[in-house]
C-alpha positions in Angstrom: 0.0 0.0 0.0 2.8 2.4 0.8 4.5 1.7 -2.6 1.1 2.3 -4.3 0.6 5.5 -2.5 4.1 6.7 -3.5 3.4 5.9 -7.2 0.1 7.8 -7.0 1.8 10.8 -5.4 4.6 10.8 -8.1 2.0 10.6 -10.9 -0.1 13.4 -9.4 3.0 15.6 -8.9 4.2 15.0 -12.5 0.7 15.8 -13.8 0.4 19.0 -12.0 3.9 20.1 -12.8 3.3 19.5 -16.5 -0.1 21.2 -16.4 1.4 24.3 -14.8 4.7 24.5 -16.7 5.2 27.7 -18.7 4.4 27.2 -22.3 3.5 29.1 -25.5 -0.2 29.4 -26.0 -0.3 32.0 -28.9 2.1 33.0 -31.7 1.4 36.1 -33.7 4.2 37.5 -35.9 7.3 37.8 -33.8 5.3 37.9 -30.6 4.3 35.0 -28.3 2.0 34.7 -25.3 3.3 32.5 -22.5 0.9 30.9 -20.1 1.7 30.0 -16.5 4.5 32.5 -16.4 4.2 32.9 -12.7 6.5 35.2 -10.8 9.8 33.4 -11.7 10.3 35.6 -14.8 11.1 39.3 -15.2 10.7 41.9 -18.0 13.7 41.8 -20.2 14.7 38.3 -19.3 15.7 36.0 -22.2 14.2 32.5 -22.4 14.5 29.4 -24.6 11.5 27.8 -26.4 11.8 24.0 -26.5 10.0 21.5 -28.7 8.5 18.2 -27.5 11.9 16.6 -27.8 13.5 19.2 -25.6 15.5 20.8 -28.4 16.0 24.6 -28.3 14.0 26.2 -31.1 13.8 29.9 -30.4 15.2 32.7 -28.2 12.6 34.9 -26.5 12.7 38.1 -24.6 9.9 39.0 -22.2 8.4 42.5 -22.9 5.4 42.5 -20.6 4.6 40.4 -17.6 1.1 39.8 -16.0 0.0 37.6 -13.1 -0.2 34.3 -15.0 0.9 35.3 -18.5 3.8 37.0 -20.2 4.3 38.6 -23.6 7.6 37.9 -25.3 9.4 38.8 -28.5 11.1 36.2 -30.7 14.7 37.2 -31.0 15.9 34.2 -33.0 14.5 31.0 -34.4 10.9 29.9 -34.7 8.3 29.4 -32.0 5.1 27.3 -32.0 2.1 26.8 -29.8 2.9 24.2 -27.2 6.6 24.8 -26.9 7.8 24.7 -23.3 9.7 27.6 -21.8 13.0 27.5 -19.9 15.6 30.1 -18.8 18.2 30.8 -21.4 21.7 29.4 -20.9 24.1 31.3 -23.2 26.3 28.3 -23.8 23.4 26.5 -25.5 22.5 29.2 -27.9 23.8 29.1 -31.5 22.9 29.4 -35.1 21.0 26.1 -35.1 19.6 26.6 -31.5 21.1 23.3 -30.5 24.7 22.6 -29.4 27.1 19.8 -29.5 30.3 20.1 -27.4 29.8 23.8 -26.8 29.5 24.7 -30.5 26.7 24.9 -33.1 25.4 21.5 -33.8 25.3 22.2 -37.6 28.9 23.2 -37.5 30.0 20.2 -35.5 28.4 17.6 -37.8 28.3 16.9 -41.5 27.9 19.7 -44.0 27.2 19.9 -47.7 26.7 22.8 -50.1 27.8 24.8 -53.1 30.6 27.3 -53.4 31.4 29.9 -56.1 35.0 30.5 -56.8 37.0 33.6 -58.0 40.4 32.5 -59.1 43.5 34.8 -59.5 45.8 32.8 -61.8 49.5 33.2 -62.4 51.8 31.3 -64.9 55.3 31.8 -66.0 56.1 29.9 -69.2 59.4 29.7 -71.1 59.3 29.3 -74.9 61.7 29.5 -77.8 61.3 31.4 -81.1 63.8 31.3 -83.9 66.5 30.0 -81.5 65.9 32.7 -78.9 64.4 32.0 -75.5 61.6 34.1 -74.0 59.4 34.1 -70.9 55.7 34.9 -70.7 54.7 36.1 -67.3 50.9 35.7 -67.5 48.2 36.7 -65.0 44.5 36.6 -65.1 41.2 35.7 -63.4 38.7 33.0 -63.7 35.5 31.6 -62.1 34.3 28.3 -60.9 31.5 26.4 -59.2 32.0 23.5 -56.9 30.0 21.3 -54.6 31.5 20.3 -51.3 31.0 17.9 -48.4 32.5 18.1 -44.9 32.6 15.3 -42.4 34.1 15.3 -38.9 37.1 13.2 -38.0 37.8 14.3 -34.5 36.6 17.2 -32.3 38.9 19.8 -34.1 39.4 18.1 -37.4 37.3 17.7 -40.5 37.8 16.4 -44.0 36.5 18.4 -47.0 35.9 17.1 -50.5 35.1 19.5 -53.4 34.3 18.9 -57.0 33.3 21.1 -59.9 34.5 23.2 -62.8 37.1 26.0 -62.7 38.8 28.3 -65.2 42.5 28.9 -65.4 42.8 32.0 -67.5 46.0 34.1 -67.8 47.6 36.3 -70.4 50.4 38.8 -71.2 50.6 41.3 -74.0 54.1 41.4 -75.6 55.4 44.5 -77.6 56.2 42.3 -80.6 54.9 39.1 -82.3 56.5 36.5 -80.1 53.6 34.2 -79.2 51.8 31.6 -81.2 55.0 30.8 -83.2 55.6 34.5 -83.9 52.1 35.4 -85.1 50.6 37.0 -82.0 51.6 39.5 -79.4 49.2 38.1 -76.9 50.6 35.2 -74.9 47.8 33.4 -73.2 46.5 30.2 -71.7 42.8 29.3 -71.3 41.9 26.0 -69.6 38.6 24.7 -68.2 39.3 22.2 -65.5 37.2 19.5 -64.0 38.5 20.0 -60.4 38.5 17.7 -57.4 40.1 18.6 -54.1 40.6 16.8 -50.8 41.4 18.9 -47.7 42.1 18.3 -44.0 40.7 21.2 -41.8 41.9 22.1 -38.3 39.4 24.2 -36.4 41.6 26.5 -34.4 38.8 28.9 -33.2 35.2 28.2 -32.2 32.7 30.9 -31.6 29.0 30.8 -30.7 27.8 30.7 -34.3 31.0 30.1 -36.3 34.2 28.2 -36.6 37.5 29.3 -38.1 39.9 26.8 -39.6 43.2 26.2 -41.5 44.3 23.2 -43.5 45.7 21.8 -46.6 45.5 19.0 -49.1 45.7 18.2 -52.8 43.7 18.8 -56.0 43.4 16.8 -59.2 42.6 18.9 -62.2 41.4 17.4 -65.6 41.6 19.7 -68.6 38.1 19.6 -70.2 38.9 22.3 -72.8 42.2 24.1 -73.5 43.9 26.7 -75.7 47.2 28.6 -75.5 49.5 30.7 -77.7 52.5 29.7 -75.5 52.1 26.1 -74.3 52.2 22.9 -76.3 48.6 22.3 -75.7 48.9 18.6 -76.5 50.9 18.2 -73.3 48.1 19.7 -71.2 45.8 17.0 -69.8 45.8 16.5 -66.1 47.5 18.4 -63.2 47.9 17.9 -59.5 48.1 20.9 -57.2 49.1 21.3 -53.6 46.7 23.5 -51.6 46.9 25.6 -48.4 43.6 26.8 -47.2 41.9 28.8 -44.5 38.4 30.0 -43.8 35.3 30.1 -41.7 32.0 28.3 -41.5 29.3 30.7 -40.2 26.0 29.4 -38.8 23.0 31.3 -40.2 20.3 29.5 -38.3 17.9 26.8 -39.4 20.8 24.5 -40.3 22.1 26.9 -42.9 25.8 27.8 -43.2 27.8 30.4 -45.0 31.2 28.9 -45.9 34.1 31.1 -46.8 37.6 30.1 -47.7 40.8 31.5 -49.3 43.1 28.9 -51.0 46.6 29.0 -52.4 47.2 26.2 -54.9 50.6 25.5 -56.4 51.2 23.5 -59.5 54.3 21.3 -59.5 56.9 23.2 -61.6 58.7 21.9 -64.6 61.7 23.2 -66.5 59.5 25.5 -68.6 56.3 26.2 -66.6 55.5 27.5 -63.1 51.9 28.2 -62.1 49.7 29.0 -59.1 46.2 30.0 -58.1 44.8 32.1 -55.3 41.1 31.2 -54.9 38.4 33.0 -52.9 35.4 30.7 -52.3 32.0 31.8 -50.9 29.0 29.5 -50.8 25.8 28.3 -49.2 25.5 25.0 -47.2 23.4 22.9 -44.9 24.5 21.1 -41.8 23.0 18.3 -39.7 
């Protein structure tokens, strides 16, 4: 009988505690009405709205306080009727309104997205015309689009794979007809690459809604189309590059991420050609 009485008491306690827990009863625009607010809250206090699974979904700020109800403003995230209310703990607030190891959950897990590239290309090519040796110091810019995928290895390490298309465009105007076997003053190279990269990222700085990283790896470039007034174009097919990279992954909320990176890629040099690329990448991604 004593055990039965204890069970009944626990059930009743849980029932009444749930019945009188603070929760959202109305959502209108960026305002919510909280029932059973009681006297434990104050005007200006920030709260967390939690779904049925206990996950943080919105940050609220109390603007008016009544006897049993409170009016609050939605500062970040999305709120819905029935969400429970709890005091905000700053360590648990981030772009996805859910954390993992003190950082945004979307930034700690797998990520995938698309990045646009702006390439600053440089090539130095030696060539010979009528027994005289010349050098073309060419520079130019190109564009690219790549998809990418990040997956965690350890707490501070991630692997990134990228694949897409990129332009290597560079030129130099000579004062005389030296290029294209002495028929053009424009020394140039124009290659469209099918590019694939593999990078290892080290996250050296973690903030509430972003991580900053540095890393490196390699790329494998396949020439899909090509033309040049300097190079023996029949020798241009595939290239490997060594890449140093740094960047940031910025949480935008609702599992969205803004990835930014700056890469320096160096082509293995030969006796006649040296080339490199500096690439700025900005994109849009999703985490989970």
